[in-house]
CHARMM-style PDB file with segment names, atoms N, HN, CA, C and O in Angstrom:
ATOM      1  N   MET     1       0.854  -1.175   0.000  1.00  0.00      PROA
ATOM      2  CA  MET     1       0.000   0.000   0.000  1.00  0.00      PROA
ATOM      3  C   MET     1       0.904   1.244   0.000  1.00  0.00      PROA
ATOM      4  O   MET     1       1.945   1.261   0.657  1.00  0.00      PROA
ATOM      5  N   LYS     2       0.497   2.275  -0.740  1.00  0.00      PROA
ATOM      6  HN  LYS     2      -0.348   2.261  -1.274  1.00  0.00      PROA
ATOM      7  CA  LYS     2       1.269   3.520  -0.858  1.00  0.00      PROA
ATOM      8  C   LYS     2       0.611   4.645  -0.069  1.00  0.00      PROA
ATOM      9  O   LYS     2      -0.613   4.724   0.028  1.00  0.00      PROA
ATOM     10  N   CYS     3       1.439   5.502   0.486  1.00  0.00      PROA
ATOM     11  HN  CYS     3       2.434   5.437   0.407  1.00  0.00      PROA
ATOM     12  CA  CYS     3       0.965   6.691   1.200  1.00  0.00      PROA
ATOM     13  C   CYS     3       0.322   7.645   0.192  1.00  0.00      PROA
ATOM     14  O   CYS     3       0.895   7.916  -0.863  1.00  0.00      PROA
ATOM     15  N   LYS     4      -0.862   8.149   0.517  1.00  0.00      PROA
ATOM     16  HN  LYS     4      -1.328   7.929   1.375  1.00  0.00      PROA
ATOM     17  CA  LYS     4      -1.573   9.066  -0.373  1.00  0.00      PROA
ATOM     18  C   LYS     4      -0.947  10.459  -0.390  1.00  0.00      PROA
ATOM     19  O   LYS     4      -1.300  11.283  -1.234  1.00  0.00      PROA
ATOM     20  N   ILE     5      -0.023  10.729   0.532  1.00  0.00      PROA
ATOM     21  HN  ILE     5       0.263  10.059   1.217  1.00  0.00      PROA
ATOM     22  CA  ILE     5       0.587  12.056   0.593  1.00  0.00      PROA
ATOM     23  C   ILE     5       1.953  12.067  -0.105  1.00  0.00      PROA
ATOM     24  O   ILE     5       2.208  12.905  -0.969  1.00  0.00      PROA
ATOM     25  N   CYS     6       2.826  11.130   0.278  1.00  0.00      PROA
ATOM     26  HN  CYS     6       2.619  10.449   0.980  1.00  0.00      PROA
ATOM     27  CA  CYS     6       4.191  11.140  -0.271  1.00  0.00      PROA
ATOM     28  C   CYS     6       4.462   9.996  -1.239  1.00  0.00      PROA
ATOM     29  O   CYS     6       5.522   9.950  -1.863  1.00  0.00      PROA
ATOM     30  N   ASN     7       3.513   9.073  -1.369  1.00  0.00      PROA
ATOM     31  HN  ASN     7       2.652   9.111  -0.862  1.00  0.00      PROA
ATOM     32  CA  ASN     7       3.612   7.938  -2.288  1.00  0.00      PROA
ATOM     33  C   ASN     7       4.666   6.899  -1.882  1.00  0.00      PROA
ATOM     34  O   ASN     7       5.030   6.051  -2.696  1.00  0.00      PROA
ATOM     35  N   GLU     8       5.158   6.950  -0.646  1.00  0.00      PROA
ATOM     36  HN  GLU     8       4.862   7.639   0.016  1.00  0.00      PROA
ATOM     37  CA  GLU     8       6.079   5.922  -0.147  1.00  0.00      PROA
ATOM     38  C   GLU     8       5.274   4.698   0.282  1.00  0.00      PROA
ATOM     39  O   GLU     8       4.066   4.780   0.505  1.00  0.00      PROA
ATOM     40  N   THR     9       5.960   3.567   0.394  1.00  0.00      PROA
ATOM     41  HN  THR     9       6.941   3.500   0.213  1.00  0.00      PROA
ATOM     42  CA  THR     9       5.316   2.335   0.844  1.00  0.00      PROA
ATOM     43  C   THR     9       4.955   2.439   2.324  1.00  0.00      PROA
ATOM     44  O   THR     9       5.757   2.891   3.141  1.00  0.00      PROA
ATOM     45  N   ILE    10       3.745   2.018   2.652  1.00  0.00      PROA
ATOM     46  HN  ILE    10       3.093   1.651   1.988  1.00  0.00      PROA
ATOM     47  CA  ILE    10       3.280   2.014   4.040  1.00  0.00      PROA
ATOM     48  C   ILE    10       3.528   0.632   4.616  1.00  0.00      PROA
ATOM     49  O   ILE    10       3.161  -0.378   4.016  1.00  0.00      PROA
ATOM     50  N   PHE    11       4.152   0.595   5.783  1.00  0.00      PROA
ATOM     51  HN  PHE    11       4.451   1.415   6.271  1.00  0.00      PROA
ATOM     52  CA  PHE    11       4.341  -0.654   6.506  1.00  0.00      PROA
ATOM     53  C   PHE    11       3.268  -0.744   7.579  1.00  0.00      PROA
ATOM     54  O   PHE    11       3.050   0.214   8.321  1.00  0.00      PROA
ATOM     55  N   GLY    12       2.604  -1.872   7.668  1.00  0.00      PROA
ATOM     56  HN  GLY    12       2.780  -2.650   7.065  1.00  0.00      PROA
ATOM     57  CA  GLY    12       1.499  -2.016   8.601  1.00  0.00      PROA
ATOM     58  C   GLY    12       0.220  -1.494   7.974  1.00  0.00      PROA
ATOM     59  O   GLY    12       0.039  -1.558   6.758  1.00  0.00      PROA
ATOM     60  N   HSD    13      -0.665  -0.977   8.813  1.00  0.00      PROA
ATOM     61  HN  HSD    13      -0.518  -0.925   9.801  1.00  0.00      PROA
ATOM     62  CA  HSD    13      -1.969  -0.514   8.339  1.00  0.00      PROA
ATOM     63  C   HSD    13      -1.971   0.950   7.922  1.00  0.00      PROA
ATOM     64  O   HSD    13      -2.897   1.390   7.241  1.00  0.00      PROA
ATOM     65  N   GLY    14      -0.957   1.711   8.315  1.00  0.00      PROA
ATOM     66  HN  GLY    14      -0.204   1.353   8.868  1.00  0.00      PROA
ATOM     67  CA  GLY    14      -0.939   3.130   8.006  1.00  0.00      PROA
ATOM     68  C   GLY    14      -1.908   3.897   8.886  1.00  0.00      PROA
ATOM     69  O   GLY    14      -2.412   3.375   9.880  1.00  0.00      PROA
ATOM     70  N   HSD    15      -2.162   5.139   8.510  1.00  0.00      PROA
ATOM     71  HN  HSD    15      -1.753   5.563   7.703  1.00  0.00      PROA
ATOM     72  CA  HSD    15      -3.003   6.036   9.296  1.00  0.00      PROA
ATOM     73  C   HSD    15      -4.012   6.716   8.385  1.00  0.00      PROA
ATOM     74  O   HSD    15      -3.799   6.820   7.177  1.00  0.00      PROA
ATOM     75  N   ASN    16      -5.100   7.175   8.965  1.00  0.00      PROA
ATOM     76  HN  ASN    16      -5.272   7.091   9.947  1.00  0.00      PROA
ATOM     77  CA  ASN    16      -6.090   7.956   8.231  1.00  0.00      PROA
ATOM     78  C   ASN    16      -5.437   9.280   7.826  1.00  0.00      PROA
ATOM     79  O   ASN    16      -4.964  10.020   8.688  1.00  0.00      PROA
ATOM     80  N   ALA    17      -5.406   9.581   6.555  1.00  0.00      PROA
ATOM     81  HN  ALA    17      -5.790   8.980   5.854  1.00  0.00      PROA
ATOM     82  CA  ALA    17      -4.715  10.775   6.048  1.00  0.00      PROA
ATOM     83  C   ALA    17      -5.582  12.029   6.066  1.00  0.00      PROA
ATOM     84  O   ALA    17      -5.117  13.097   5.670  1.00  0.00      PROA
ATOM     85  N   GLN    18      -6.823  11.925   6.515  1.00  0.00      PROA
ATOM     86  HN  GLN    18      -7.201  11.057   6.837  1.00  0.00      PROA
ATOM     87  CA  GLN    18      -7.695  13.106   6.573  1.00  0.00      PROA
ATOM     88  C   GLN    18      -7.167  14.090   7.602  1.00  0.00      PROA
ATOM     89  O   GLN    18      -6.731  13.627   8.656  1.00  0.00      PROA
ATOM     90  N   PRO    19      -7.162  15.350   7.409  1.00  0.00      PROA
ATOM     91  CA  PRO    19      -7.774  16.110   6.323  1.00  0.00      PROA
ATOM     92  C   PRO    19      -6.817  16.449   5.182  1.00  0.00      PROA
ATOM     93  O   PRO    19      -7.168  17.234   4.301  1.00  0.00      PROA
ATOM     94  N   VAL    20      -5.619  15.873   5.182  1.00  0.00      PROA
ATOM     95  HN  VAL    20      -5.334  15.236   5.898  1.00  0.00      PROA
ATOM     96  CA  VAL    20      -4.643  16.192   4.139  1.00  0.00      PROA
ATOM     97  C   VAL    20      -4.998  15.502   2.827  1.00  0.00      PROA
ATOM     98  O   VAL    20      -4.907  16.106   1.758  1.00  0.00      PROA
ATOM     99  N   ALA    21      -5.400  14.240   2.907  1.00  0.00      PROA
ATOM    100  HN  ALA    21      -5.474  13.749   3.775  1.00  0.00      PROA
ATOM    101  CA  ALA    21      -5.718  13.467   1.703  1.00  0.00      PROA
ATOM    102  C   ALA    21      -6.761  12.410   2.051  1.00  0.00      PROA
ATOM    103  O   ALA    21      -6.996  12.119   3.223  1.00  0.00      PROA
ATOM    104  N   ASN    22      -7.370  11.852   1.043  1.00  0.00      PROA
ATOM    105  HN  ASN    22      -7.179  12.088   0.091  1.00  0.00      PROA
ATOM    106  CA  ASN    22      -8.293  10.726   1.232  1.00  0.00      PROA
ATOM    107  C   ASN    22      -7.496   9.440   1.142  1.00  0.00      PROA
ATOM    108  O   ASN    22      -6.744   9.236   0.190  1.00  0.00      PROA
ATOM    109  N   GLY    23      -7.657   8.579   2.123  1.00  0.00      PROA
ATOM    110  HN  GLY    23      -8.268   8.745   2.897  1.00  0.00      PROA
ATOM    111  CA  GLY    23      -6.952   7.302   2.109  1.00  0.00      PROA
ATOM    112  C   GLY    23      -6.039   7.163   3.307  1.00  0.00      PROA
ATOM    113  O   GLY    23      -6.288   7.739   4.367  1.00  0.00      PROA
ATOM    114  N   ARG    24      -4.963   6.383   3.128  1.00  0.00      PROA
ATOM    115  HN  ARG    24      -4.761   5.915   2.268  1.00  0.00      PROA
ATOM    116  CA  ARG    24      -4.043   6.063   4.198  1.00  0.00      PROA
ATOM    117  C   ARG    24      -2.713   6.792   3.980  1.00  0.00      PROA
ATOM    118  O   ARG    24      -2.332   7.101   2.851  1.00  0.00      PROA
ATOM    119  N   CYS    25      -2.015   7.061   5.101  1.00  0.00      PROA
ATOM    120  HN  CYS    25      -2.325   6.810   6.018  1.00  0.00      PROA
ATOM    121  CA  CYS    25      -0.708   7.706   5.005  1.00  0.00      PROA
ATOM    122  C   CYS    25       0.315   6.953   5.852  1.00  0.00      PROA
ATOM    123  O   CYS    25      -0.046   6.148   6.710  1.00  0.00      PROA
ATOM    124  N   CYS    26       1.577   7.220   5.603  1.00  0.00      PROA
ATOM    125  HN  CYS    26       1.870   7.874   4.906  1.00  0.00      PROA
ATOM    126  CA  CYS    26       2.672   6.578   6.328  1.00  0.00      PROA
ATOM    127  C   CYS    26       2.892   7.264   7.681  1.00  0.00      PROA
ATOM    128  O   CYS    26       2.296   8.301   7.970  1.00  0.00      PROA
ATOM    129  N   ASP    27       3.755   6.665   8.498  1.00  0.00      PROA
ATOM    130  HN  ASP    27       4.240   5.823   8.263  1.00  0.00      PROA
ATOM    131  CA  ASP    27       4.061   7.218   9.819  1.00  0.00      PROA
ATOM    132  C   ASP    27       4.655   8.621   9.732  1.00  0.00      PROA
ATOM    133  O   ASP    27       4.304   9.495  10.524  1.00  0.00      PROA
ATOM    134  N   VAL    28       5.553   8.839   8.772  1.00  0.00      PROA
ATOM    135  HN  VAL    28       5.839   8.129   8.128  1.00  0.00      PROA
ATOM    136  CA  VAL    28       6.214  10.143   8.648  1.00  0.00      PROA
ATOM    137  C   VAL    28       5.204  11.232   8.305  1.00  0.00      PROA
ATOM    138  O   VAL    28       5.213  12.296   8.925  1.00  0.00      PROA
ATOM    139  N   CYS    29       4.346  10.987   7.341  1.00  0.00      PROA
ATOM    140  HN  CYS    29       4.339  10.123   6.837  1.00  0.00      PROA
ATOM    141  CA  CYS    29       3.338  11.991   6.966  1.00  0.00      PROA
ATOM    142  C   CYS    29       2.325  12.192   8.080  1.00  0.00      PROA
ATOM    143  O   CYS    29       1.838  13.304   8.280  1.00  0.00      PROA
ATOM    144  N   GLN    30       2.003  11.129   8.806  1.00  0.00      PROA
ATOM    145  HN  GLN    30       2.398  10.225   8.643  1.00  0.00      PROA
ATOM    146  CA  GLN    30       1.103  11.264   9.955  1.00  0.00      PROA
ATOM    147  C   GLN    30       1.687  12.261  10.953  1.00  0.00      PROA
ATOM    148  O   GLN    30       0.989  13.153  11.437  1.00  0.00      PROA
ATOM    149  N   ASP    31       2.985  12.098  11.255  1.00  0.00      PROA
ATOM    150  HN  ASP    31       3.552  11.374  10.862  1.00  0.00      PROA
ATOM    151  CA  ASP    31       3.637  12.937  12.270  1.00  0.00      PROA
ATOM    152  C   ASP    31       3.953  14.349  11.778  1.00  0.00      PROA
ATOM    153  O   ASP    31       3.924  15.295  12.566  1.00  0.00      PROA
ATOM    154  N   THR    32       4.251  14.504  10.496  1.00  0.00      PROA
ATOM    155  HN  THR    32       4.275  13.736   9.856  1.00  0.00      PROA
ATOM    156  CA  THR    32       4.714  15.811  10.003  1.00  0.00      PROA
ATOM    157  C   THR    32       3.666  16.631   9.271  1.00  0.00      PROA
ATOM    158  O   THR    32       3.819  17.845   9.131  1.00  0.00      PROA
ATOM    159  N   LYS    33       2.605  15.989   8.802  1.00  0.00      PROA
ATOM    160  HN  LYS    33       2.481  15.003   8.916  1.00  0.00      PROA
ATOM    161  CA  LYS    33       1.604  16.721   8.025  1.00  0.00      PROA
ATOM    162  C   LYS    33       0.187  16.604   8.595  1.00  0.00      PROA
ATOM    163  O   LYS    33      -0.496  17.610   8.785  1.00  0.00      PROA
ATOM    164  N   VAL    34      -0.247  15.370   8.865  1.00  0.00      PROA
ATOM    165  HN  VAL    34       0.308  14.553   8.711  1.00  0.00      PROA
ATOM    166  CA  VAL    34      -1.640  15.146   9.271  1.00  0.00      PROA
ATOM    167  C   VAL    34      -1.903  15.659  10.686  1.00  0.00      PROA
ATOM    168  O   VAL    34      -2.805  16.471  10.890  1.00  0.00      PROA
ATOM    169  N   LEU    35      -1.130  15.196  11.660  1.00  0.00      PROA
ATOM    170  HN  LEU    35      -0.397  14.536  11.495  1.00  0.00      PROA
ATOM    171  CA  LEU    35      -1.382  15.614  13.042  1.00  0.00      PROA
ATOM    172  C   LEU    35      -1.210  17.117  13.246  1.00  0.00      PROA
ATOM    173  O   LEU    35      -2.051  17.732  13.902  1.00  0.00      PROA
ATOM    174  N   PRO    36      -0.139  17.742  12.704  1.00  0.00      PROA
ATOM    175  CA  PRO    36      -0.051  19.202  12.875  1.00  0.00      PROA
ATOM    176  C   PRO    36      -1.244  19.950  12.279  1.00  0.00      PROA
ATOM    177  O   PRO    36      -1.717  20.921  12.870  1.00  0.00      PROA
ATOM    178  N   LEU    37      -1.731  19.517  11.128  1.00  0.00      PROA
ATOM    179  HN  LEU    37      -1.347  18.728  10.648  1.00  0.00      PROA
ATOM    180  CA  LEU    37      -2.889  20.181  10.525  1.00  0.00      PROA
ATOM    181  C   LEU    37      -4.142  19.954  11.363  1.00  0.00      PROA
ATOM    182  O   LEU    37      -4.932  20.878  11.555  1.00  0.00      PROA
ATOM    183  N   ARG    38      -4.331  18.737  11.864  1.00  0.00      PROA
ATOM    184  HN  ARG    38      -3.689  17.986  11.708  1.00  0.00      PROA
ATOM    185  CA  ARG    38      -5.500  18.473  12.715  1.00  0.00      PROA
ATOM    186  C   ARG    38      -5.468  19.346  13.964  1.00  0.00      PROA
ATOM    187  O   ARG    38      -6.486  19.922  14.349  1.00  0.00      PROA
ATOM    188  N   LEU    39      -4.297  19.446  14.598  1.00  0.00      PROA
ATOM    189  HN  LEU    39      -3.471  18.979  14.286  1.00  0.00      PROA
ATOM    190  CA  LEU    39      -4.178  20.286  15.792  1.00  0.00      PROA
ATOM    191  C   LEU    39      -4.442  21.748  15.462  1.00  0.00      PROA
ATOM    192  O   LEU    39      -5.132  22.445  16.206  1.00  0.00      PROA
ATOM    193  N   ASP    40      -3.890  22.208  14.345  1.00  0.00      PROA
ATOM    194  HN  ASP    40      -3.330  21.641  13.741  1.00  0.00      PROA
ATOM    195  CA  ASP    40      -4.103  23.595  13.941  1.00  0.00      PROA
ATOM    196  C   ASP    40      -5.579  23.867  13.701  1.00  0.00      PROA
ATOM    197  O   ASP    40      -6.106  24.883  14.153  1.00  0.00      PROA
ATOM    198  N   LEU    41      -6.241  22.975  13.002  1.00  0.00      PROA
ATOM    199  HN  LEU    41      -5.813  22.149  12.635  1.00  0.00      PROA
ATOM    200  CA  LEU    41      -7.669  23.153  12.739  1.00  0.00      PROA
ATOM    201  C   LEU    41      -8.472  23.121  14.039  1.00  0.00      PROA
ATOM    202  O   LEU    41      -9.391  23.918  14.226  1.00  0.00      PROA
ATOM    203  N   MET    42      -8.126  22.206  14.927  1.00  0.00      PROA
ATOM    204  HN  MET    42      -7.379  21.558  14.775  1.00  0.00      PROA
ATOM    205  CA  MET    42      -8.840  22.082  16.190  1.00  0.00      PROA
ATOM    206  C   MET    42      -8.639  23.337  17.043  1.00  0.00      PROA
ATOM    207  O   MET    42      -9.600  23.883  17.584  1.00  0.00      PROA
ATOM    208  N   LEU    43      -7.406  23.786  17.160  1.00  0.00      PROA
ATOM    209  HN  LEU    43      -6.625  23.343  16.720  1.00  0.00      PROA
ATOM    210  CA  LEU    43      -7.125  24.937  18.011  1.00  0.00      PROA
ATOM    211  C   LEU    43      -7.703  26.227  17.450  1.00  0.00      PROA
ATOM    212  O   LEU    43      -8.184  27.072  18.205  1.00  0.00      PROA
ATOM    213  N   ASN    44      -7.661  26.384  16.148  1.00  0.00      PROA
ATOM    214  HN  ASN    44      -7.270  25.698  15.534  1.00  0.00      PROA
ATOM    215  CA  ASN    44      -8.199  27.601  15.548  1.00  0.00      PROA
ATOM    216  C   ASN    44      -9.704  27.700  15.702  1.00  0.00      PROA
ATOM    217  O   ASN    44     -10.262  28.796  15.635  1.00  0.00      PROA
ATOM    218  N   GLU    45     -10.368  26.576  15.905  1.00  0.00      PROA
ATOM    219  HN  GLU    45      -9.914  25.686  15.960  1.00  0.00      PROA
ATOM    220  CA  GLU    45     -11.815  26.575  16.117  1.00  0.00      PROA
ATOM    221  C   GLU    45     -12.171  26.794  17.585  1.00  0.00      PROA
ATOM    222  O   GLU    45     -13.319  27.107  17.902  1.00  0.00      PROA
ATOM    223  N   SER    46     -11.216  26.635  18.466  1.00  0.00      PROA
ATOM    224  HN  SER    46     -10.284  26.381  18.208  1.00  0.00      PROA
ATOM    225  CA  SER    46     -11.469  26.702  19.902  1.00  0.00      PROA
ATOM    226  C   SER    46     -11.675  28.145  20.366  1.00  0.00      PROA
ATOM    227  O   SER    46     -10.836  28.998  20.079  1.00  0.00      PROA
ATOM    228  N   PRO    47     -12.763  28.442  21.072  1.00  0.00      PROA
ATOM    229  CA  PRO    47     -12.977  29.788  21.606  1.00  0.00      PROA
ATOM    230  C   PRO    47     -11.855  30.205  22.560  1.00  0.00      PROA
ATOM    231  O   PRO    47     -11.467  31.373  22.586  1.00  0.00      PROA
ATOM    232  N   ALA    48     -11.339  29.267  23.336  1.00  0.00      PROA
ATOM    233  HN  ALA    48     -11.654  28.318  23.315  1.00  0.00      PROA
ATOM    234  CA  ALA    48     -10.241  29.592  24.258  1.00  0.00      PROA
ATOM    235  C   ALA    48      -8.992  29.989  23.476  1.00  0.00      PROA
ATOM    236  O   ALA    48      -8.294  30.928  23.857  1.00  0.00      PROA
ATOM    237  N   PHE    49      -8.709  29.277  22.387  1.00  0.00      PROA
ATOM    238  HN  PHE    49      -9.276  28.514  22.078  1.00  0.00      PROA
ATOM    239  CA  PHE    49      -7.553  29.620  21.565  1.00  0.00      PROA
ATOM    240  C   PHE    49      -7.738  30.988  20.923  1.00  0.00      PROA
ATOM    241  O   PHE    49      -6.796  31.778  20.856  1.00  0.00      PROA
ATOM    242  N   GLN    50      -8.949  31.272  20.450  1.00  0.00      PROA
ATOM    243  HN  GLN    50      -9.714  30.630  20.504  1.00  0.00      PROA
ATOM    244  CA  GLN    50      -9.218  32.573  19.838  1.00  0.00      PROA
ATOM    245  C   GLN    50      -9.002  33.701  20.845  1.00  0.00      PROA
ATOM    246  O   GLN    50      -8.432  34.739  20.507  1.00  0.00      PROA
ATOM    247  N   MET    51      -9.456  33.498  22.077  1.00  0.00      PROA
ATOM    248  HN  MET    51      -9.919  32.655  22.351  1.00  0.00      PROA
ATOM    249  CA  MET    51      -9.265  34.503  23.116  1.00  0.00      PROA
ATOM    250  C   MET    51      -7.776  34.693  23.405  1.00  0.00      PROA
ATOM    251  O   MET    51      -7.310  35.824  23.539  1.00  0.00      PROA
ATOM    252  N   PHE    52      -7.033  33.597  23.502  1.00  0.00      PROA
ATOM    253  HN  PHE    52      -7.412  32.677  23.394  1.00  0.00      PROA
ATOM    254  CA  PHE    52      -5.593  33.670  23.746  1.00  0.00      PROA
ATOM    255  C   PHE    52      -4.886  34.397  22.599  1.00  0.00      PROA
ATOM    256  O   PHE    52      -4.004  35.222  22.836  1.00  0.00      PROA
ATOM    257  N   ALA    53      -5.270  34.093  21.372  1.00  0.00      PROA
ATOM    258  HN  ALA    53      -5.986  33.422  21.180  1.00  0.00      PROA
ATOM    259  CA  ALA    53      -4.652  34.738  20.216  1.00  0.00      PROA
ATOM    260  C   ALA    53      -4.906  36.246  20.228  1.00  0.00      PROA
ATOM    261  O   ALA    53      -4.008  37.029  19.920  1.00  0.00      PROA
ATOM    262  N   ARG    54      -6.129  36.656  20.583  1.00  0.00      PROA
ATOM    263  HN  ARG    54      -6.859  36.020  20.833  1.00  0.00      PROA
ATOM    264  CA  ARG    54      -6.436  38.087  20.667  1.00  0.00      PROA
ATOM    265  C   ARG    54      -5.622  38.751  21.771  1.00  0.00      PROA
ATOM    266  O   ARG    54      -5.136  39.869  21.595  1.00  0.00      PROA
ATOM    267  N   MET    55      -5.469  38.075  22.904  1.00  0.00      PROA
ATOM    268  HN  MET    55      -5.863  37.167  23.047  1.00  0.00      PROA
ATOM    269  CA  MET    55      -4.672  38.623  24.004  1.00  0.00      PROA
ATOM    270  C   MET    55      -3.221  38.811  23.568  1.00  0.00      PROA
ATOM    271  O   MET    55      -2.604  39.828  23.884  1.00  0.00      PROA
ATOM    272  N   MET    56      -2.676  37.835  22.844  1.00  0.00      PROA
ATOM    273  HN  MET    56      -3.177  37.008  22.587  1.00  0.00      PROA
ATOM    274  CA  MET    56      -1.288  37.933  22.375  1.00  0.00      PROA
ATOM    275  C   MET    56      -1.131  39.078  21.375  1.00  0.00      PROA
ATOM    276  O   MET    56      -0.134  39.800  21.410  1.00  0.00      PROA
ATOM    277  N   GLN    57      -2.101  39.244  20.494  1.00  0.00      PROA
ATOM    278  HN  GLN    57      -2.910  38.658  20.466  1.00  0.00      PROA
ATOM    279  CA  GLN    57      -2.045  40.354  19.543  1.00  0.00      PROA
ATOM    280  C   GLN    57      -2.108  41.685  20.274  1.00  0.00      PROA
ATOM    281  O   GLN    57      -1.382  42.614  19.922  1.00  0.00      PROA
ATOM    282  N   ASP    58      -2.962  41.792  21.284  1.00  0.00      PROA
ATOM    283  HN  ASP    58      -3.552  41.037  21.570  1.00  0.00      PROA
ATOM    284  CA  ASP    58      -3.057  43.020  22.072  1.00  0.00      PROA
ATOM    285  C   ASP    58      -1.744  43.310  22.782  1.00  0.00      PROA
ATOM    286  O   ASP    58      -1.311  44.462  22.831  1.00  0.00      PROA
ATOM    287  N   MET    59      -1.110  42.294  23.328  1.00  0.00      PROA
ATOM    288  HN  MET    59      -1.461  41.359  23.288  1.00  0.00      PROA
ATOM    289  CA  MET    59       0.178  42.471  24.018  1.00  0.00      PROA
ATOM    290  C   MET    59       1.250  42.935  23.048  1.00  0.00      PROA
ATOM    291  O   MET    59       2.080  43.777  23.394  1.00  0.00      PROA
ATOM    292  N   GLU    60       1.240  42.387  21.823  1.00  0.00      PROA
ATOM    293  HN  GLU    60       0.567  41.703  21.542  1.00  0.00      PROA
ATOM    294  CA  GLU    60       2.218  42.805  20.816  1.00  0.00      PROA
ATOM    295  C   GLU    60       2.027  44.273  20.460  1.00  0.00      PROA
ATOM    296  O   GLU    60       3.008  44.995  20.280  1.00  0.00      PROA
ATOM    297  N   ARG    61       0.767  44.731  20.354  1.00  0.00      PROA
ATOM    298  HN  ARG    61      -0.030  44.145  20.500  1.00  0.00      PROA
ATOM    299  CA  ARG    61       0.504  46.130  20.040  1.00  0.00      PROA
ATOM    300  C   ARG    61       1.001  47.034  21.156  1.00  0.00      PROA
ATOM    301  O   ARG    61       1.550  48.103  20.890  1.00  0.00      PROA
ATOM    302  N   VAL    62       0.815  46.616  22.401  1.00  0.00      PROA
ATOM    303  HN  VAL    62       0.369  45.748  22.617  1.00  0.00      PROA
ATOM    304  CA  VAL    62       1.246  47.421  23.557  1.00  0.00      PROA
ATOM    305  C   VAL    62       2.766  47.539  23.585  1.00  0.00      PROA
ATOM    306  O   VAL    62       3.304  48.580  23.964  1.00  0.00      PROA
ATOM    307  N   ASN    63       3.459  46.472  23.185  1.00  0.00      PROA
ATOM    308  HN  ASN    63       3.022  45.627  22.877  1.00  0.00      PROA
ATOM    309  CA  ASN    63       4.914  46.456  23.243  1.00  0.00      PROA
ATOM    310  C   ASN    63       5.575  47.111  22.036  1.00  0.00      PROA
ATOM    311  O   ASN    63       6.802  47.189  21.979  1.00  0.00      PROA
ATOM    312  N   GLU    64       4.805  47.574  21.089  1.00  0.00      PROA
ATOM    313  HN  GLU    64       3.808  47.511  21.135  1.00  0.00      PROA
ATOM    314  CA  GLU    64       5.391  48.210  19.880  1.00  0.00      PROA
ATOM    315  C   GLU    64       5.902  49.590  20.180  1.00  0.00      PROA
ATOM    316  OT1 GLU    64       6.421  50.263  19.290  1.00  0.00      PROA
TER     317      GLU     64
END
């Protein structure tokens, strides 16, 4: 089976490549592409993250 992201051979069952691609991905793409994107999408949707991001932007403006 080939990774849908990098086209390398997958050993074992692989991982769900969503939201990067449809199908399965290798361990490397799971760790470097899929999980970081999932975390980014999850955190950007979080109201707590949005509040933290606004606070950081406000602090940057104050320190300018």
